[in-house]
C-alpha positions in Angstrom: 293.2 107.9 -155.5 294.0 106.5 -158.7 296.6 108.1 -160.6 298.7 109.4 -157.5 301.6 107.6 -156.5 301.5 105.4 -153.3 303.5 108.1 -151.3 301.2 110.6 -152.2 298.4 108.7 -151.2 300.2 107.9 -147.8 300.4 111.4 -147.4 296.8 112.0 -148.0 296.1 109.6 -145.7 298.4 110.9 -142.8 296.5 114.1 -143.4 293.1 113.3 -143.3 293.6 110.6 -140.1 294.8 113.9 -138.6 291.9 116.0 -139.7 289.4 113.6 -138.2 291.3 112.9 -135.3 291.0 116.7 -134.6 287.5 116.8 -135.8 286.9 113.7 -133.1 288.2 115.0 -130.3 286.3 118.8 -131.1 283.3 116.4 -131.1 284.2 114.4 -127.9 284.2 117.9 -126.1 281.0 118.7 -127.1 278.4 117.8 -124.8 275.1 116.1 -126.2 276.7 115.8 -130.1 274.9 113.1 -131.6 276.7 109.7 -130.9 276.1 108.7 -134.1 278.4 111.4 -135.8 281.4 110.6 -133.3 281.0 106.6 -134.4 281.0 107.1 -138.0 284.4 110.0 -137.3 285.9 106.7 -135.3 285.3 104.2 -138.2 286.7 106.9 -141.0 289.9 107.1 -138.9 289.8 103.1 -138.7 289.1 102.6 -141.7 291.9 105.4 -143.4 294.5 103.7 -140.5 294.3 100.4 -142.3 294.2 101.9 -145.6 297.4 103.4 -144.8 298.7 100.7 -143.0 298.3 98.4 -146.3 299.8 101.4 -148.5 303.0 101.3 -145.6 303.9 98.1 -146.3 304.0 98.4 -150.0 306.5 101.5 -149.0 309.1 99.7 -147.1 307.7 99.9 -143.3 306.9 103.1 -142.7 304.6 104.0 -140.2 302.3 106.8 -139.2 303.9 108.8 -136.0 307.1 107.4 -136.9 308.2 109.6 -139.5 
């Protein structure tokens, strides 16, 4: 994310979270899929949301899902 503004990083993280959540929802509807992949997707979403929260604090309190 180097060389980008915080706003650009924020937008990229929001898009990433949306893609990962969609992917996770698809996996959760697929029977007998590897639990490890679902756990990895959950962890990726958690990390991205934490990064997003830190960026949003710097940007002045915008919150994902409330824009």
